[in-house]
N, C-alpha and C positions, 0 to 999 in steps of 0.2 A: 570584531573590534579588539583589539590586542592592547593591553596597557602594562605597565611594571609598576607594582607598589611594594615598598620595602624589600626589594631585592627578589621579589617573586614576580610571575608572569601569570597574566590572568587574561583569559578571552571572554569579551562580553557579547552575549547573545541578546540583542536587543531588539524587540518590536516596537510598536507605537507607545504601549504605555507601561510596558512591562521589561525590566533587564535581568537576565540570569547570569550569572560569573561562574566560570570554570578555572580552576587554578591547573594551569599547565605545565607539564613537564617539557614537552618539546612540540613546536610547530613544524609539522611534516610537509605540508603542501599548502599555498595560497595562490592562487590563480583563478582567473576568469575565463570559461570556457566561450564558446558562440553563445550559448543559452543561459550560463549561470554564474556566479561566484562559487568556487569550491574551496574548501578548509577542510583538512584533517589535521589533528594533533592527538596527542597523547595527553590524556588528564589524568588528574589524581583519583578523581572520584569514579568515572565511568571507563577508564581505559582509553583506548583509542575511540574518536569520535568523528564523523563526517557532518560538516555542516554545508547546506546550501542556502547561498543568499543570506547568511548570517544565521540560520534557524538550524537546529539538531534536527539531523535525518535519522541518525542510525548510530548507535555505540558498541564498543566491544561488549560490556557487560549486560546489555540488557535488550539487543536486537533479536534474539531468539524469541521473545516475547510477542513482539509485531510480527515477524515471518511466521511464525506458528500459527498465530491466528489471521493472517493474510491466508494461507493456503490451506489448511487441513479442514477447517469446517466445508468449506467448498468442495476439496476432493472427496471427503467422507460423505458429502449430500449427492455426489454421482459417482455410482460405481457401476462397472469399472472405469478406470481413467485410462484412456489409451493415448490420446493427444489433449496437449495443454498450449496454449497461448498465453503469453505473459507481456503486458504492455507496461513499460517501465522497468524497476526493479534492478537499475544500474549496479546495486552492490553485488548481485549475484547470490543472494542469501534466499530470495524467494525461488529462483531456480534450483539452488540445494535443497529446500523443503519439497518442492515437486517432484524431484526425483527419488525421494525415497518411497514416491509411490509407484515405482517402476514403470513409467510410462513408455509408451512405445517412440513418442515423438514428442518435442518440446521447441516449440518458436517463441524466442524471445526478442522483444523489438524495443528498442530505446533511442531516442532521437539524438541523444548526447554521446558520441562515440568518445569523445575525450574523456567524459567522466567515466565511462565503462573501463577505459584502459586505465583511468588512475586507480580506480577500485580494484582492477585485476593486479595492480602492482602493490598499492598499499594497504589493501584490506583482503589479502587472501584467505585470511580465516573465516571470512563471512562466505565467500565461494566454496572452499572447500574442495577445488577442483573441477565445480561443476562445470563451467564454461568448457573444459576439454572432453565432457561426455560426447561421445561418437552420436548420441540421440538428440543433441542441441542444435538447433541453427539459431544463430545470432545475427540479428538484423539491426543496422544503426540507421533508423530513418524514423520516420513520423509514424506513430503506431496507428492514427486513424486511417491515415491512407493506405498502410498495408492491408488492415482490414477491409478497406472499401475496394481494393483491387484483387484481393486473394479469392479464390473459390473454396480454398480449404475449410474443412469443418472440423470443431474442435469439442471435445467433452466438457472443457472448463476453460474459462477466459478469467485471467486476473489481472486486474487493472489497478496496479501499485504506483500510484503518481505523486509528485510534489504537488502542494497546495496551489488550488487556483489563483495565481495573483495577475494583476495586471501586466499584459506584455509577456506571460509566461508562456513555455509551450504545452502546458497541460491543460489550458483553460478551456479548449474546444474538446476535451475528452471528458467533460463533466455535463454534455448536453444530451438532450431528447435524441437530436439526430446520431450522436456517435453509439447511443445506447440501442437504437434500433439496428446500426452497423453490428453493433456485438451480437444482438438476437440472432441476426440472419448468418453469423456464423457459428452459431451453436448447434451442435447435434442434438436430435430429439433427448429428452431428459437433461440436456446440459445445464451447468450451473455457471455464473459469473459471480466473481466477489470484488468489490470496488473498495479502495480506501475512501472513506466518507466524512472525514474532516472530525471535529471536536465535539463532545456533549458537552463541554462547558457552557453552563446556561447563558452566558453572555453572547456566546458565539455559534449558539445551536441552530441557528438559522440555517447555516450552509448545509450541515448533516440533513436537517429536515427536508430542504428543497432537492438535494440528492437523492435521498429516498422517494420523495414524491415523483422525481423525473422518473427515476426507474419504474415506479408504479404506472406511468402512462405506456409502458413497453410491456413488462412482466406481469402476468397474474399474480405470482407468488414473490414479494419481497421482504425481508427480514434484517433489521439494522441490530447489531451488538456491539459491546464496548471491548476496549483493548488497552490495558493500564500499562503502558509502557513509561518507566519512571523517567527518564531522561526527558520525555516530552512536558513533563510538567502540569497536564491535565489529562484529561481521559479521553483519547481518541475513539475512532468507530471503524467499524466496516459494515458494509451491506451486501448480503446474498441476494441473488433474484434467479428464478427459474421459470420456464415454461410450463413444467408439469409437476414440480415436487416443492410441497412447503417446507423448506430449511429448517423451520421450527418445529417440523413435526416428524424428523427422520431420526429412528433410532440407530446411533453410530455405535453402540457399545459392541455388537459382535464384529463389525467390520475393523474396528480399532483393536479388539483382542487378536484377530486372525493375523492382521499386519504387524503388531507387535512393535511400533515404531519406536518406543522408548523416549517419547516427547517431554520437556521439562515444563510446560505451560499447558498447552492445549490436553484435554482428556474427555472422555464419554460425560463425567460428572458436570464438567465445566459448560459441555455443549447443551446439556438439559436446561439449564438454568439461564444463560447468556442471553437469550433472547426476551426476557423479561426485564423491562427499561422503565426507570424513572416516571413520575408523572408528568413533569415538565417536558420531557421529550415526545410523548403521545400528543400534549397540548401543542408543541411546536409542528407536529405533522398536520394538525388541524389547522394552525395559524397561517404557516408557511408552504402553501400547496399551490404556488404557482411553479410550473415546470421549468426548469433551466434550458434554454434555446440557443442556438447558434446567433440569434440575435437578440438574446436577452441571457447574458452571462452572468454569471456570478464571481465575485472577488472575495477571498478569505479576509474576514474583519480583522483589523488589528495588528496585521503584521508589518504595516508600513507606518 
């Protein structure tokens, strides 16, 4: 939603109960794809910004925080990394970070082809040429169907999705049935990372149920926070593995060997990031019902 106030242009990021306003230099894209409303604008505070369905998804100034935390805890938990599957990640920044580990092959699957093309055109700083890498195979289709149909096995699966909203394409990619499919596509010792919603104490149920759903499939599951400033609250990721406790993996030697020169993720952060506030552990106990195809969850407060 855009408004003009005193000769200034503002974009209003509005949910059910809260509104954040961004002073705009220029509105670049505003359209609706088959799956969602897409807005890209240049803001004074965060530089170029991507909004989906009126909610901030990624910004020029701080996207590196989200994408480093999406990728590197998972890929440093599983070594070596040869094959990776990304579900979602239209901007190409998750792909960019994966390629820093020099894998042999990456399959990226995003359902919204129009969004991917818009990001390639208007957010090239996010992907930094990653889509042109010959090791990358891009598929514009339903990520769940792809994993159900393929026989390929991956060292890591990164589930980089937008929030589960009513009628949104991501809703059935937060369920126990989907995570079972992910497990079948993981190599021995493989690791999966999932965007697992907010640590906001008002909305923590969604995170807790995602974590507990993963626990029905994987023996080792650990959530951790991600402070991406443009989200206005602390979001989270969750790692899951069949054979390794992500919170118990010492990544320091691997980080020094690869010397990726990251701006946010580091061994010191990894050692402490799995220690969570008491109310999160209480939420794990309280909201223990797994998410299922016939019992989905919608992210509260966004509408």
